[in-house]
N, C-alpha and C positions, 0 to 999 in steps of 0.2 A: 504494500500500500504506500502511496506517495506521501512523504512527510510534508507537514504544513507548519505555518507559524501561527500560534494561538496567543492571544492576549487574555490572561486570566486575572481578573480583578480580585483584590483581597487575598493575594497568593499565600500569605503567611497564616491564613485561617485553617481550621481543622479539616474541612472538606476540600478546600482548594489545594492544600498540600498533597492530598491523595490524587487529585486531578493532575497536578503538575508532575508528580512522580510517575503516574501511568503514561502521561503524554511524553515525557522524556524517555521512558523505557521503550516507547513505540518509535522513537527517533524523531519526534516532532521538536520544533523550536518553540520555546516558551518565553514570552515576555510577561513578567508578573508585576502587578501593581501593588503598592503598599503605601500607607500614609507615612511610614517611618522606616527609612532605609537603614537605620541602625540595627534592624532585625534581620538584615540580609545574611550576615555571617552565620547566625543560628539556623536559619532556613537551609542554607547550603550544607552545613554540617549534617543536618537531619536527613536531607535528601541523599547526600553522598553515602551515608550509612545504609541506605535502603536500596540504592541503585545496583543493578547487576554489574554495571561498568561505570565507575566514577567519572570516566571521561565524558559520559553523556551530560554531565553537569555543565559542560561548555556551551550547551544549547540553551542555557537559562540566562536571562538578563532581567534585572529589576529596574523599575521606574517608580518615582514618587508621584502618586496621584491621590487626590482626596475627593470623596463623593460630594463634598459640599463646596468645591472650588473648581473653576474651569481651567486653572493653570495646568498646562502640559497635556491635556486630553487630545487636542488636535494633532500634536506631534506623536502621540503614543502609538497611533495606528499605522505608522509608516512601515510598509512591508508586511503588515499583518493580514491574514486571510480569514480569521474567525475570532469572534469574541465569546468568552465564557465569563459571564458576570456572576460572581458569588458574593461580592462585598455588600454586606448589609448588617446593621447592628442586631446582635442577638443578646439581649440583656439577661444576666443571671437573675436579677431582680427587676421587676417592672418599675419604671420611673413614675414620679408623681405627675409629670407633664408628658402626656402621650406623644407630643410633637418631637420630643427628644429622640424617639425611635422612628416615628412615621416620616418626618421630613427627610432625614438622611437616606432612608430606604427608597422613598419615591423619587426624590431628586437625583440620587445617585444612579438609580436604574435608568432614568431618562437621560441623564448626562452621558453615561457610557454608551447607551444605544444611539443617541443622536450624534455623538462624536464619531462612532464607528460608521454610521450611515454617511455622514458628511465626507468621510475619508474614502468612501467607495466600497466598504464592506457590505455584504448582503447576507451574512450568516451569523446568527447569535443564539447562544444557549444560555439560559438564566436559571439560577437556583431560586426557586420559590419555596413552598412548604405546603404540607397538608393543612397548615393553619389557614390557607386560602381556600380550602376545600370543605372542611368538616363541620363548620359551625352553621349547620342548616339541617333540616330533617332529611333522612334518607328517602329517596324518591320511591313512590309506590311501585311495588313489583321488584324492588331491589333489596338485597340483603346487606349491602355495604355501600359506602361512598365510593364514587369513581370520578373520572376526570371531567364529567359533565356538571359536577356539583361546584357551587361557589359559596363561600362563607357569607352569611347575612350580617352585614355590619350594623344593622338596626337592632340586633339582639342585645339585651342589657347585659352588662358585666363583661363584655369582650375585652381582652387584654390589649395594651398598646402594640405588643409584638404581633398578635393575630391581625390586628388592623393594618399594621405596616406591611406585612407580607401580602395581604389581599389587595391593598391599595397600590402597592408597587407593581404587582403582576398585572392588575387591571390597567394601570397607567401605560405599561409597555404595549399591551395588546391594543389599547385604544389609539396610542400614538402610531403603531404599525399600520392599523387599518386606515387611519385618517391621513397620515403624512408620509408613510414609507411602505407602500404596498409591495415593493420589491424585496424588502427585508424579510428573510426567512427565519422565523423565531421558533424556538422550542423551549418549553418550560419543564423543569424537573421539580416535582413536589415531594420532597422526602418526608417520611414519618420521623419518629424520634431516632436520631442517628447515633449509633455506637460503633465501636470497633477500635482496634489498636491505633493510636495516633502515629504520625510521622514526626518523631521527636516529642517533646513534652507539651506541645500545644494541643489542648483538648477542646472539644466543642461544649457548649452550654449543656447539651443533653447528656454528656458523659458525666456531668456532676451528679446525676441521679445515681449512677453506680459508685462514684467516688464517695458520696455521702454514706451509702450503705457500707462500703468497705471500711470507712472510718468509724462506723458504729455511732453515728451522731445522734440517732433517735432511738428512744426506748421502744416506741410503738410506731407502726407504719400506717399511713392513711390507706383507705380502700380505693386506691386509684389504679388505673391501668392505661396502657398506651401501645400502639403498634410500633414495632422496632424494625430497623433495617441496618445493614452493615455499611459503613462509610465507604468501603472499597467497591461495593456494588453501586452506590450513589455516584462515585467518581466515574466508574465505567459507563454509567448511563449518560453522563454529560458527553463523553468522548464518542460513544456509539451514536448519539444523536447527530453529531457533526458528520458522521460517515454515511448516514442513511437518509436518502431523500424523503422516504415515507414518514420520517419524524418531523418534517417541517410543518409548522403551523399547529403542532400538537402539544398537549400537556401529558406528562407521565408521572403517575404516583409511584414513589419508591417506598415500598412497604412489604414486609415478609410475614410477620407473625405478631399477634396481639399477646401481651403479657400483663398479668396483674403484678403490681409492685411487690406484694408479698411473695409471689412465685419466684421473682428474680432474687429476692433476698434469701429464700430457702435454697435455691440453686447455688448461690454464691457461698452460703454457709456450708453446704455439702462439699463444695469444691475447695474451700479454704477454711477448714475446720479450726485452724489455730487462731483465726480472727473472730472477734466477738461481733458478729453481724446480727442485728435485730431481725426477728422474724414474726413477732406478734403484731397482729393487725388491730388498729385502734377502732373502737366503735364510732360510727358516723356522728353520733350526737356529741361525742367528746371533741371531734375535729371541728364541728360547727361552733362549739363553745369557744375553742381556742381561736378560731378565725375572727370572733368578735373582738378580740384583743390584739391579734397579730395580723396586721394589714396584708402582708404578702400572701397569706393563706386564703384570703377571701375569694379570690378568683378561682380557687380550686373547689370550693364548696359545690357548685353545680355539677362537677365532674365525679363526685363520689359515687362509686358503684356503677358508673357508666362504662359500658363496653363499646368503644368507638371503632367499628369495623371499617377498614378501607381496603379497596381492591387494587393490588399492585400488579395484576396479571398482564395489563397492557404492555408493560415494559418487557415482559417475557415474550409476548406475541410479536411485538414490533421490533424491539431492540435486541432480542435474543438473550436477555439477562436471565441467568440461572442463579437465584438468590442463595447466598451462603447459609449454612446451618446457623440459626440464631442462637441456639444453646451454646454452640462452640464460640460464637462471637462474644457472648456475655463473658465467658471464662477468659477468652483472649484479651478482652478489654481490661478486665480486672487484673490480669497478670501484667499487662502493660503499665497500668497505674502503679503497681508495685515496682516494676523494673525502673520506671522513671522517677521513683521516690515521690510520687504524688499522693500516696496514702500511707 
């Protein structure tokens, strides 16, 4: 397959590092954007340690770009053939002002897309989220959410992060339809992403496992979520660039639903020397705590809710064969230990 030059925004991030690693392994040239070039050395060290041939790192170049500033974007796409936009704020804690998350997500996605289009690019893959999919009723006749669903932003209690992912994805689709019909866009909508990181940079979703491994909580809330391996998510971005049938499409990245307590029990069995909590908290206790602990309030509507999403379109169209999620949970936990993050 012919190598290409790809610009990956937010290249020091958890998912983006895996995309860059797989692209470099395939012989592609990668231009990575970051707000802070002081992070370049750590990124290169992490990639070098994971590449089959360290010489492939010569195909990586970093540029300083900011989602909130036009500086450098016009020049960034010189010689670039495709854009993979991953850069978007993912807060560990939701901010008091939703615009702190929403504005960088929306403006950054449009800034990257418009700069690419102005430079003559006609191919873009963007990291969205199932947060842009699942906050709505499952359609009649369906057992799970799929790519036709869109989160309803009029629902009460929606988090700033959910709003940011929905609004950013909508903004790019609306811009493409109105101003850039020749731009071929694909959206990747991952579920909760776990998996061993490239270096010590972990995603916000991995903090779920990190907190369990640290034994932070005596009791666990009755929450659950669909999981997917970060390596499968990265592969989906690159497969989408290769396949014309992916153009103009959304793809949910999701393999299997887990209850929080189930993950804790699996980790406790795999790492018996660690004091991993496994007892599940009654819902009424969690609701009472949420009255006094603000970050918990957004989780109350999710108690006991099994949110099914259908990730099979990625298998049918992109040929993705999802990794075993049980193994991914254990590998992620071991990586946290190896990187001294727990």
